[in-house]
C-alpha positions as CSV (number, residue, x, y, z in Angstrom):
1,M,0.0,0.0,0.0
2,A,2.8,2.4,0.8
3,N,4.4,1.6,-2.5
4,T,1.1,2.5,-4.3
5,M,0.9,5.8,-2.4
6,F,4.5,6.7,-3.4
7,V,3.6,6.0,-7.0
8,K,0.5,8.3,-6.7
9,V,2.6,11.1,-5.2
10,I,5.3,10.8,-7.9
11,L,2.6,10.8,-10.6
12,L,0.9,13.8,-9.1
13,A,4.3,15.6,-8.9
14,L,5.0,14.8,-12.5
15,T,1.6,16.0,-13.6
16,C,2.2,19.3,-11.8
17,F,5.6,19.6,-13.6
18,V,3.9,19.1,-17.0
19,L,0.9,21.3,-16.3
20,S,3.0,24.0,-14.7
21,S,0.5,24.1,-11.8
22,P,-0.7,27.4,-10.4
23,L,2.9,28.4,-9.7
24,A,3.7,30.0,-13.1
25,N,5.2,33.1,-11.5
26,A,7.0,31.4,-8.6
27,A,10.5,30.0,-8.5
28,L,9.3,26.7,-7.0
29,S,7.3,24.2,-9.0
30,C,4.4,22.2,-7.4
31,G,6.4,19.1,-8.2
32,Q,9.3,20.3,-6.1
33,I,7.0,21.2,-3.2
34,Q,5.3,17.8,-3.4
35,L,8.6,15.9,-3.4
36,S,9.6,17.9,-0.3
37,I,6.5,16.8,1.6
38,T,6.2,13.2,0.3
39,P,7.8,11.8,3.5
40,C,4.9,13.3,5.4
41,I,2.0,11.4,3.7
42,G,2.2,8.3,6.0
43,Y,2.4,10.5,9.1
44,L,-0.5,12.7,8.0
45,R,-2.7,9.6,7.4
46,S,-1.7,7.9,10.7
47,P,-0.1,10.5,13.1
48,T,2.3,9.3,15.7
49,P,3.5,11.2,18.8
50,T,6.6,12.3,16.9
51,V,6.8,13.6,13.3
52,P,9.3,11.5,11.4
53,A,12.6,13.3,10.7
54,P,12.4,13.0,6.9
55,C,9.0,14.7,7.0
56,C,10.3,17.6,9.2
57,N,13.4,17.9,7.0
58,G,11.1,18.3,3.9
59,V,8.9,20.9,5.8
60,R,12.0,22.9,6.8
61,N,13.5,22.6,3.3
62,L,10.3,23.9,1.8
63,N,10.1,26.8,4.3
64,N,13.7,27.7,3.5
65,L,13.1,27.7,-0.3
66,A,9.8,29.7,-0.2
67,K,11.1,33.0,0.9
68,T,9.2,35.5,-1.3
69,T,5.4,36.2,-1.1
70,P,4.8,34.7,-4.6
71,D,6.7,31.6,-3.6
72,R,4.8,31.2,-0.4
73,Q,1.5,31.8,-2.1
74,G,2.4,29.3,-4.8
75,A,3.5,26.7,-2.2
76,C,0.2,27.3,-0.4
77,R,-1.8,26.7,-3.5
78,C,0.2,23.5,-4.3
79,L,-0.2,22.2,-0.7
80,K,-3.9,23.0,-0.8
81,F,-4.3,21.2,-4.1
82,T,-2.3,18.2,-2.9
83,A,-4.2,18.0,0.4
84,T,-7.5,17.7,-1.5
85,R,-6.2,14.8,-3.6
86,F,-5.3,12.5,-0.7
87,P,-8.3,11.2,1.2
88,G,-7.8,10.2,4.7
89,L,-5.4,12.9,5.8
90,N,-5.6,13.9,9.4
91,L,-6.4,17.6,9.1
92,P,-5.4,18.5,12.7
93,A,-2.1,16.8,12.1
94,L,-1.7,18.7,8.9
95,A,-2.5,22.0,10.6
96,A,0.1,21.3,13.4
97,L,2.8,19.9,11.1
98,P,4.8,23.1,10.7
99,T,4.8,23.8,14.5
100,N,5.7,20.2,15.3
101,C,8.6,20.4,12.9
102,G,9.9,23.7,14.4
103,V,8.7,25.9,11.6
104,N,6.8,29.1,12.5
105,L,4.0,30.0,10.1
106,P,1.5,32.8,10.8
107,Y,-1.4,30.5,9.6
108,K,-2.6,26.9,9.8
109,I,-2.4,24.7,6.7
110,S,-5.8,23.4,5.7
111,P,-7.7,22.6,2.5
112,S,-9.7,25.7,3.0
113,I,-6.9,28.2,3.5
114,D,-7.0,31.4,1.5
115,C,-3.6,31.4,-0.3
116,N,-4.0,35.0,-1.3
117,M,-3.6,36.3,2.2
118,P,-0.6,38.8,2.5
119,C,1.0,36.8,5.3
120,V,1.2,33.6,3.3
């Protein structure tokens, strides 16, 4: 099952690369963003007391790469898009993921987030 999930994530990432996703003006592609958070999918489906290190490394890497407002808004749109494509994600775990990985965001990640907010 995990192998099938990995294939789905890779296919979704490749689709985003091909379609250019909603990140046309951003330096980060949706595929890059999805690959950064791929290690988090298992955790977000079945949270454990501690977030796995590869997941937090991806979250921190994404935070370090998305420095400009367009990059952050593009990452937000990509994460929102991705979250709606994976049924069974634990939304409270998703919202708490940045904090649990030591990343300070001024908003909570959710499928209903407004990615056009200035603080994104």
